[in-house]
N, C-alpha and C positions, 0 to 999 in steps of 0.2 A: 237435599244435599247436593252441592254443586262442585265440590273439590275432588273430582275424580282424577286419578292419574291418567286414565285412558278409557275409551269405550271400545269394547271388544265383542265381536259377534261370536255366538256360541259355536259356530262352525270352525272358528279359529282356535278353540280350546280343545284340549285333549281329555279323554275320559279315562279315569283311573279306576279300574274294576275293583281292585283291592280296597281302596279307601272309599269307593263309591262317590267320587266327586269329579267335577270338571276342573281342570287346572290350566293355568297360563303362567309363563315365567314372569317373575317380579325382578326389578332391577337390583334388589338387595341380595339376590341369589336364591331365594326361596321361590314359592309360587303362590299365586292367587288361587283360592278354592271356593267352589260353590256346589252344593248338592242338588240332585234332581228334585228333592223334596222342597228345597228353598225356591227353585224355579217354579215348581207346581203351585207354590204359595205366592207367586208373582213377585218374589224378591229378585232384584236385579243387581245386587251389590256383592261382588266377590272380594273377599278379604285376604290379606297376606298374614299368616300367623306370626311372622317374624318382624314385621314393621307396621307402620301406620297407613301405608298406601292402600287404596281401594280402587277397583275398576267397576265400571258399569257394564253389565252383560246385556247385549242386544239379542233378543230371542223372541219366538212366538209362544206366548203362554199356552196356546191351545195344544202345542206339541207335548206339554207336560201335565195336562189336566187329568189324565188317567193314572197318574203316579200313585202307587199304594202308599199307605202311611209308613213312616219310619219304624224300625224295630224298637226305637226308644219309647214309642207310644204304648207298647205292651208292657214295658217296665213301669210306666206311670200307672197303668191299670193295676198291676201287681201291688204297687205302693198304696194305691187307694184301698185295696182289699186288706192290706196290713193295718191301715187305719181303722177299718171296720172291726177287725179283731180287737184292736186296742179299745174301741168304744164299748164292745161287748164285755171286755174285762172290767172296764170302769163301772158298768151297770151292776156287775156281780160283786163289786168291792164292798165290804162292810168294815166299819171301824169299831173296834171294841173299846169301851171306856175302861181304862185301867187306872183305878184309883189306889193310892198307897195307904 
């Protein structure tokens, strides 16, 4: 991808503790955002949720290698366990032949 609006160093971005993202002002009035998890996964594209502009974030991936998994990953594990319950129910399902 070569159509970046700009290239910004991580040190020039601000950390939002509440949203848990780094952000940088976008010309549209909103702000570009990228999470620590994205940086730990070596993603370097921050997006603006209000427009199509993107920026490339310059950072050292080693600074984020110890980042713990997102809280979303525990939700995925819970969803998988719901699937297991569904499969168990299907195994116990019996269909009765109802003839009139």
